[in-house]
Each structure stands twice: as structure tokens, then as C-alpha cells.
C-alpha positions as CSV (number, residue, x, y, z in Angstrom):
1,M,15.3,-12.7,-23.2
2,R,15.5,-9.0,-24.3
3,V,12.2,-7.4,-25.1
4,D,11.4,-4.0,-26.4
5,H,10.1,-1.4,-24.1
6,E,9.8,2.6,-24.0
7,P,9.7,5.2,-20.7
8,V,6.2,6.5,-20.0
9,S,5.8,10.1,-19.0
10,M,3.8,11.0,-16.2
11,A,0.8,12.2,-18.5
12,K,0.9,8.9,-20.3
13,W,0.9,7.1,-17.0
14,T,-2.0,9.1,-15.9
15,E,-4.3,8.3,-19.5
16,I,-3.1,4.5,-18.7
17,V,-4.3,3.9,-15.2
18,G,-7.4,5.8,-15.7
19,K,-8.4,3.2,-18.5
20,L,-7.7,0.3,-15.8
21,D,-10.7,-1.4,-13.9
22,N,-8.2,-2.6,-11.3
23,A,-5.8,0.3,-11.0
24,S,-5.4,1.8,-7.3
25,F,-3.9,5.5,-6.1
26,T,-0.5,3.7,-5.5
27,H,-0.3,2.7,-9.1
28,T,-0.6,6.5,-10.2
29,P,1.8,8.9,-10.9
30,A,0.8,10.8,-8.0
31,W,2.0,8.2,-5.9
32,A,5.2,8.1,-7.5
33,R,5.7,11.8,-7.2
34,I,5.0,11.4,-3.4
35,I,7.5,8.6,-3.1
36,E,10.0,10.3,-5.7
37,D,9.9,13.4,-3.1
38,T,9.8,11.6,0.1
39,Y,12.2,8.5,0.1
40,G,14.6,9.5,-3.3
41,F,13.1,7.1,-5.6
42,T,13.0,7.9,-9.3
43,N,10.3,7.0,-12.0
44,A,11.6,3.9,-14.1
45,S,8.1,3.2,-15.4
46,R,7.7,1.7,-18.9
47,I,5.4,-0.3,-21.7
48,Y,6.7,-3.6,-22.9
49,R,5.6,-4.1,-26.6
50,L,4.8,-7.6,-27.0
51,G,4.1,-7.8,-30.4
52,D,0.3,-6.7,-30.8
53,D,0.4,-6.9,-26.6
54,D,1.6,-4.0,-24.2
55,V,2.5,-4.5,-20.8
56,F,2.3,-1.4,-18.5
57,F,4.8,-1.8,-15.5
58,P,4.5,0.9,-13.0
59,L,8.2,1.1,-11.4
60,M,10.5,3.0,-9.5
61,K,14.0,2.5,-8.7
62,K,17.0,3.6,-6.9
63,N,20.7,3.4,-7.5
64,T,23.1,2.2,-4.9
65,L,27.0,1.7,-5.7
66,G,26.5,1.4,-9.5
67,H,23.6,-1.2,-9.2
68,T,19.9,-0.3,-9.2
69,F,17.0,-1.5,-7.1
70,Y,13.6,-1.5,-8.5
71,S,10.0,-1.3,-6.6
72,S,6.4,-1.7,-7.7
73,M,5.5,0.0,-5.9
74,P,7.4,1.4,-2.6
75,Y,5.2,1.5,0.2
76,G,2.3,0.7,-1.7
77,D,0.5,-2.0,-4.0
78,G,2.5,-2.3,-7.4
79,N,1.2,-4.5,-10.4
80,V,2.1,-5.8,-13.7
81,F,-0.9,-4.6,-16.3
82,M,-0.6,-7.6,-18.8
83,G,-3.6,-6.6,-20.9
84,K,-3.8,-9.5,-23.3
85,A,-0.1,-10.9,-22.8
86,S,0.1,-14.2,-21.7
87,P,1.7,-15.0,-18.1
88,E,4.9,-16.4,-19.8
89,R,5.5,-13.4,-21.6
90,V,5.3,-11.5,-18.6
91,N,8.0,-13.5,-17.2
92,D,10.2,-12.3,-20.2
93,V,9.4,-8.5,-18.8
94,M,10.8,-9.6,-15.4
95,G,13.9,-11.2,-16.9
96,D,14.8,-8.3,-19.0
97,L,15.3,-6.0,-15.9
98,F,18.1,-8.0,-14.9
99,S,19.8,-7.6,-18.0
100,S,21.5,-4.4,-17.0
101,R,22.9,-3.9,-13.7
102,A,19.7,-4.4,-11.6
103,I,19.8,-6.4,-8.3
104,F,16.6,-6.6,-6.9
105,L,12.9,-6.2,-8.1
106,D,10.5,-6.2,-5.0
107,L,6.8,-6.5,-6.4
108,F,4.1,-5.8,-4.2
109,L,0.7,-7.3,-5.7
110,P,-2.9,-5.9,-4.7
111,P,-5.8,-8.0,-3.6
112,F,-7.5,-10.0,-6.1
113,T,-4.4,-10.5,-8.3
114,G,-3.1,-13.8,-9.5
115,L,0.4,-13.5,-10.9
116,E,2.8,-16.7,-11.0
117,L,6.2,-16.1,-11.4
118,R,8.8,-18.8,-12.7
119,K,10.6,-20.1,-9.9
120,D,14.1,-19.4,-11.3
121,L,13.4,-15.8,-11.1
122,V,12.0,-15.5,-7.7
123,V,14.4,-14.7,-4.6
124,R,11.6,-14.5,-1.7
125,K,7.8,-15.0,-2.1
126,E,5.9,-13.1,1.1
127,I,2.4,-14.0,1.6
128,K,0.7,-11.4,3.4
129,Y,-3.2,-11.1,4.2
130,T,-5.4,-7.9,4.2
131,H,-8.9,-7.3,5.1
132,V,-11.3,-6.2,2.3
133,L,-14.9,-4.7,2.7
134,P,-17.3,-5.0,0.2
135,L,-19.1,-1.6,-0.4
136,E,-21.4,-2.6,-3.1
137,D,-24.5,-2.8,-0.8
138,G,-24.5,0.8,0.1
139,F,-23.8,2.4,3.5
140,E,-26.7,1.7,5.3
141,R,-26.5,-2.2,4.6
142,T,-23.0,-2.1,5.2
143,F,-23.0,-0.3,8.4
144,A,-26.0,-2.6,9.6
145,K,-23.3,-5.5,9.0
146,F,-21.1,-4.1,11.9
147,N,-21.0,-5.9,15.2
148,K,-23.7,-4.4,17.8
149,A,-21.0,-3.7,20.1
150,G,-19.1,-1.7,17.4
151,R,-22.2,0.3,16.6
152,K,-22.6,0.9,19.9
153,L,-18.9,2.5,20.6
154,I,-19.8,4.5,17.3
155,R,-22.8,6.0,18.6
156,K,-21.0,6.8,22.0
157,A,-18.2,8.8,20.3
158,E,-20.9,10.7,18.3
159,R,-23.0,11.3,22.0
160,S,-19.8,12.4,23.7
161,G,-19.3,15.1,21.0
162,V,-16.6,13.9,19.1
163,E,-17.1,15.4,15.7
164,V,-15.3,14.5,11.9
165,V,-14.0,17.3,9.7
166,E,-11.8,16.5,6.7
167,G,-8.6,18.2,6.9
168,T,-8.0,20.0,3.5
169,S,-5.0,22.5,4.4
170,L,-1.2,21.7,4.8
171,D,-1.4,22.8,8.4
172,D,-4.0,20.0,8.8
173,F,-1.5,17.5,7.4
174,R,0.9,18.8,9.7
175,T,-1.1,18.3,12.7
176,F,-1.9,14.9,12.2
177,Y,1.8,14.3,11.6
178,R,2.3,15.7,15.0
179,L,-0.4,13.3,16.3
180,Y,1.2,10.4,14.8
181,E,4.6,11.1,15.7
182,K,3.3,11.3,19.5
183,E,1.7,7.8,19.1
184,S,4.7,6.2,17.1
185,I,7.0,7.3,20.1
186,E,5.0,7.2,23.3
187,R,2.7,3.9,22.5
188,W,4.6,2.4,20.1
189,G,8.3,2.7,21.2
190,Y,9.6,4.1,18.4
191,A,12.8,6.4,18.2
192,R,11.4,8.6,16.2
193,S,8.1,8.9,14.0
194,H,7.6,5.6,11.8
195,L,6.6,7.7,8.7
196,P,8.3,10.9,8.2
197,L,7.0,14.5,8.1
198,A,7.9,14.6,4.2
199,L,5.3,11.8,3.6
200,F,2.4,14.0,5.0
201,E,3.3,17.0,3.4
202,N,3.5,15.3,-0.1
203,L,0.4,13.6,0.6
204,H,-1.1,17.0,1.0
205,E,0.9,18.4,-2.3
206,Y,0.0,15.9,-4.8
207,G,-2.8,14.0,-3.4
208,N,-4.7,15.3,-6.6
209,G,-8.2,14.4,-4.8
210,G,-6.9,10.8,-4.3
211,V,-5.8,11.4,-0.8
212,R,-8.2,12.4,1.8
213,L,-7.5,13.2,5.4
214,S,-10.3,13.0,8.3
215,L,-10.0,14.3,11.6
216,A,-11.5,14.0,14.8
217,K,-12.1,16.7,17.2
218,M,-13.3,17.1,20.6
219,D,-13.6,20.6,22.4
220,G,-12.1,21.6,19.3
221,K,-8.8,19.7,19.8
222,V,-7.9,17.5,17.2
223,I,-7.6,14.0,19.2
224,A,-7.4,11.3,16.0
225,G,-6.9,11.2,12.4
226,A,-6.9,8.6,9.2
227,I,-5.5,9.0,5.8
228,S,-7.4,6.9,2.9
229,L,-6.3,6.8,-0.5
230,L,-8.6,6.7,-3.2
231,Y,-8.8,5.7,-6.9
232,G,-10.9,3.7,-9.4
233,K,-12.7,0.9,-7.3
234,M,-10.8,0.6,-4.4
235,A,-10.5,3.0,-1.1
236,L,-7.4,2.1,1.1
237,G,-7.2,3.0,4.8
238,F,-3.3,3.8,4.6
239,V,-2.8,5.4,7.9
240,N,-4.5,6.6,11.3
241,S,-3.7,7.3,14.7
242,F,-5.5,8.8,18.1
243,L,-4.4,10.0,21.1
244,E,-4.6,7.5,23.9
245,E,-6.1,9.6,26.6
246,Y,-8.9,10.2,24.5
247,G,-9.3,6.3,23.4
248,S,-12.3,5.6,25.6
249,Y,-14.5,8.0,23.5
250,S,-13.4,5.4,20.3
251,P,-12.6,8.3,18.2
252,S,-10.9,6.1,15.4
253,R,-14.3,3.7,15.1
254,L,-15.9,6.9,14.3
255,L,-13.5,8.0,11.8
256,L,-13.5,4.5,10.1
257,K,-17.3,4.8,10.0
258,E,-17.3,8.1,8.3
259,S,-14.4,7.0,5.8
260,I,-16.5,4.2,4.8
261,E,-19.7,6.0,4.6
262,H,-17.7,8.8,2.3
263,A,-16.4,5.9,-0.1
264,C,-19.8,4.5,-0.4
265,R,-21.1,7.6,-1.5
266,E,-18.5,8.2,-4.0
267,G,-18.8,5.0,-5.5
268,Y,-15.9,2.6,-4.6
269,R,-16.6,-1.0,-4.5
270,Y,-14.0,-2.1,-1.8
271,Y,-12.4,-0.6,1.4
272,D,-9.2,-2.0,2.2
273,L,-8.7,-2.4,5.9
274,G,-5.0,-3.6,5.7
275,S,-3.7,-6.3,7.6
276,S,-4.1,-7.2,11.2
277,E,-0.4,-7.6,11.7
278,G,-1.1,-11.4,13.7
279,Q,-3.3,-9.3,16.4
280,K,-6.0,-11.7,16.7
281,S,-8.4,-8.4,18.4
282,L,-7.6,-6.4,15.5
283,H,-8.6,-9.6,13.1
284,A,-11.7,-9.8,15.1
285,F,-12.4,-6.2,14.9
286,K,-12.3,-6.5,10.9
287,E,-13.9,-9.4,10.5
288,G,-16.9,-7.6,12.8
289,L,-17.3,-5.1,10.4
290,G,-18.1,-7.7,7.7
291,A,-14.9,-7.6,5.7
292,F,-13.3,-11.0,4.4
293,E,-9.5,-11.7,4.6
294,T,-7.8,-12.2,1.5
295,S,-4.1,-12.9,0.0
296,I,-1.7,-10.5,-1.0
297,V,1.6,-11.2,-2.4
298,H,5.4,-9.8,-2.3
299,Y,7.7,-11.0,-4.8
300,R,11.6,-10.0,-4.7
301,I,13.0,-11.0,-8.0
302,G,16.7,-10.8,-8.4
303,S,19.7,-11.5,-10.5
304,Y,22.7,-14.2,-9.9
305,L,24.0,-11.0,-7.8
306,G,20.7,-10.2,-6.2
307,R,20.9,-13.6,-4.9
308,V,24.2,-13.5,-3.2
309,V,23.3,-10.3,-1.7
310,D,20.3,-11.6,-0.4
311,R,21.8,-15.0,1.1
312,A,24.7,-12.8,2.5
313,I,22.0,-10.5,4.6
314,A,20.4,-13.4,5.4
315,I,23.0,-15.2,7.0
316,A,24.0,-11.7,9.0
317,R,20.5,-11.9,10.3
318,S,19.4,-8.6,9.3
319,T,17.2,-9.4,6.5
320,R,14.4,-6.8,6.3
321,M,12.0,-6.7,3.5
322,P,11.1,-2.8,2.4
323,A,8.4,-1.2,4.3
324,W,4.9,-1.7,3.4
325,P,2.3,-0.7,5.5
326,R,0.1,-4.0,5.6
327,G,1.7,-5.8,8.5
328,R,3.4,-9.1,8.9
329,S,3.1,-12.4,7.2
330,K,1.4,-15.6,7.9
331,E,3.6,-17.5,5.4
332,Y,7.4,-16.5,4.7
333,A,9.0,-18.4,2.2
334,A,12.7,-17.5,2.7
335,G,15.5,-19.4,1.1
336,T,13.4,-21.5,-0.8
337,V,14.6,-21.1,-4.4
338,P,18.2,-22.7,-4.8
339,M,20.7,-20.4,-6.3
340,P,21.6,-21.1,-9.9
341,A,25.1,-22.5,-10.7
342,K,27.6,-20.2,-12.6
343,T,27.6,-20.8,-16.0
């Protein structure tokens, strides 16, 4: 079904998300600019006019071999902000994308979002899990919920002379990148940094107060760092890293404590700690902070051609979902939607 829509300028986009209760930093035009300059996506965000109701769809796209691939939003959370529109009309919006030469839409829904799409639209549905820490009680009560062992390690870091400073300069972001690159190669076994230098530089360039870098130092040397994304009610722990030889001083725990304290002070209601990637110890650590586990959903929506392409990739045993810093899924429903017959 064809529905009317219009493109959204960056200025209009900023105005719209500023009025939304459930928007996060990765729903903003600042994030779009970061992704555009880092990974080559272009802005395809739009407003659909559905009678008296408007649906805002933050969206990026890439064109390959004459076909379009959409994502909401790459390397972060997307959404479809429905206003008063019914879920049935939102499905019309999804269908409209594939009236052109679109192949896929990857829709990454954030925590606390319930959106069910028509089965005939869905190529894949991936259920992931993240840990969210409530902050409504303020920092002192939130910190008191940390388990005893965790609080002890944080105090040890402080007594050992680890200090936390905010990184504000481009050189600070480049310094953190080099630390992250070292860990990616030496600790995790990547051939190169899992995230490119350009991402860190663009986070600094376009963060506009929504990107916060914290650095842990010991004897003047940067030994750990963490970036939080801040907007609306949600603070998100985006990426962190530390030098393994300083791990016994627990600098990452101290950074997390400082980041949570800052989020409480600035009035954020939740701190999203991300996925535990199937790691039982990390899962236990986050629940030891008082965080709770909640589901998040990734939909891959596709045209008929998109289904053919996706099935061919799966048969080639090389299917990969787009990068998303939330870890692995507990449940992955692949190939459960039958391919439609040609008409």
C-alpha cells in the first residue's frame, strides 16, 4: 500500500526527537551524521502522513548495485515513532519502503519497545537481551545496590591512585582509540581495531553533548576509557576498554561507577549496560549492580528479492547480521518465514 511521506531535514529531525519521551542518542541527527561520515550511509529519514496521524521514521540507507538497503539505525537503536497511528498503519509504512528498489530494512528496536510486524514482511527476527540499570533512586541508593565485592574493588581502585577525568579534546578520543585498538588486537584477537578511528573522531566532532568520554589514569598514563551516549531519559554504555596489564586495579569498574554517578546527577532515568554476549560472569556482574535483563528485537524486513538474497546468503553459510554493539542473541529465528509464491 502506497502512503504519503516527506523527507526530514536535520533541523526538523532535531525538533521532532526533542519532543519524544522515548528517544535516545542513536535516534538523533547527530548519530546519523556520525554514521554517515564513518560508514558511508546517507540520511533517508522521513515523516509519513497517515490522515491526522504522523509517523516519524529515523532511517539511513546505502545503495549497492542499483538497490537500496535501509537501516534504523546503524550501529545503534532505531525505532518507528508512531504517535497515535495504529500498528496496522505502521505495517503500511514498512510495506511502502519496498515499493521501490529496496532489498532490506534492518530495524533495531530499543528496550521497552513493543512493536509487532506482519509476518509476511519479516525475513528474520532476532531477539537479543540487554541489562538496564534504573536510576530513579539517585546515585547513593543506586550505588548501595552494587554487590559488596564490586564496591570493594571500586574502593581499591580509588585507593590505588586511579583517577577519572573527562576526555574532551580530539586527542583524548584518539588516545582512547589507540587503547581500544590495542585491546582489540592483543586481547580479542582481531586483525585490526574492531571499530575504526574515524568513528571515535566523529563521536568527538558531532557528539554535541550527547557523547561523553571518561578516562582512567594512573601516574599520568591513560589505562582505561569508556564512552557513554546520552539523550532524553537513557544513558547508554557504548564502548569501554582497558589495558590488560592494569586490570588488577579495576579501572573499568571505577569508570562505570563514575559514569553512572554522572548520569544520575544529570537526571537520566536508566543506564543501558548492553548485552552480556552469552558470558555468564558478565551477566552476573551486571545483575550484581542491580540491573535487570530486558529483551530487544532486531527485525530484518525485505522485499521478495530481499528474501531470495537472504536465503542465498544463508545457504552459503556466511549470513551475518549488521554490526550492533549489543552482543549475541539467546534466540535467533532464521528462515521461519516462508518465501511468498510469485504472482
